[in-house]
N, C-alpha and C positions, 0 to 999 in steps of 0.2 A: 403560455407558462402553466404548468400544471406539476402534480405530483408524480413520481416515479419510483418504483421499488428498486431498492439497492441492497446490496449484501456484499459482505467480505469474510474471508477467512483470515481472522486476526490472529497476530501473534504478539505476546507481551516483548517489551524491550529485554527484559532480564532473559528471555530465552533465546533472544537474536544474540546477545552478549554471550551466552554459552556456548554456542556454536562458533561465533566469530568475535571472540574479545579485543583482538588487535586491530581489526578494521573498524569495530564498532567505536572504540576508543579515538581513532583517528578522524572519524566522521564527527564524534563530539566535539573534538577539538577545533575542527573547521567551522562547525555551527558556530561554536563558542565566538570565535574570531569573525564570522560574517554576520553575527546577531547585531552588530553595532550599526551595520547598514539596513537590515531586514530581520523581522522576527522568524523564530522556528516554524511558526504557523504559515507565515508567508512563504518560507523556502519550501516547506513541505507541500504547500498547495500549488507551487510551481512545479516541483517535481511528478506531483501527481497528474499534472496537466501535460507532462513530457516537455517542460520548459527546462532548460539548463539555466543554472544561476550564473550570475556574473563573475563569481570566484571560480577560476579553474580548478583550484584545489580543491574546492567543495564540492564541485562535479566529480572530480576523480575519486574523491574519498566515498561518495555515496555509490557511485558505480562499483569501485572495488568491494565494498561491504556486499552490494547485491550478488556481484559475482562469486565472491567467497562463500556467500549463503547457499548459493545454487550448487557450487562444486561440493560442498559438505552435505546437502540433504537432497540435491536433486529437484529442489522446489525454487520458483521465482520469487524473490522477495521485492517489496515495493513499499512507498509510504504514501499515505492517502491523507486527506483532509476533508473533514465535514464541519460545515458551519452550523452549530447546534440551533442558531437563530432560524436557520432554514428549515430545520427538521421538525420533529414531534417529540413530545415527552415521552414516548416510547423507544426512542431511539437508544441503541446500545453503544453505537460509535458516536463520539464527539470528539471535536477538534482534530488532532494529529493522531494517525493510527498507521501501525504496520500490517501488512496483508502478504499472505502467500497465494501463488497461483500454481495449480497443478495438483492440487490435492485428490482430485477425482479422475476416473476414467470410466469410458462407457463398458457395460456389460456385454459379451457376445451377442446377445439379442438386441442390445441397443445400437451396437454397430451396423447391425444389418437394417435397422429402421432409420438410422441417422439421417437420411436425405428426405425421409417423410415427416419426420418430427422436428418441431421447432420451440425452444423454450421462450415463452413470452411471459412479461411481468404486468401486474395491475396493483393497484391500490384502492382499498375501499375506505369509507369514512363511516363511523359509527361508534 
């Protein structure tokens, strides 16, 4: 066990609702129904690990939202969960968060060098 550096391109729920109001409302309704069995935190943690939830309607609503968001923005939407007890006081992400993938692309010079360069992470203590 050890620390690792993590980051996410986080988007607020109000912004997701702006792009996909109908799909977000459908997901919220399914979450409300399903929360009788599991909390939103547990549901989000499952989705962030690639697990489908027991409720087929919940899975469908989540994937419909992600698909609609990608169609409207060209970016991949996902939900994540970070247990703040496992983190640090400097964490900007706590509990459930929404993220987007696809925000960045390599420059022409970076494309030429991509087979030689690898992004690596580290943490420090101090």
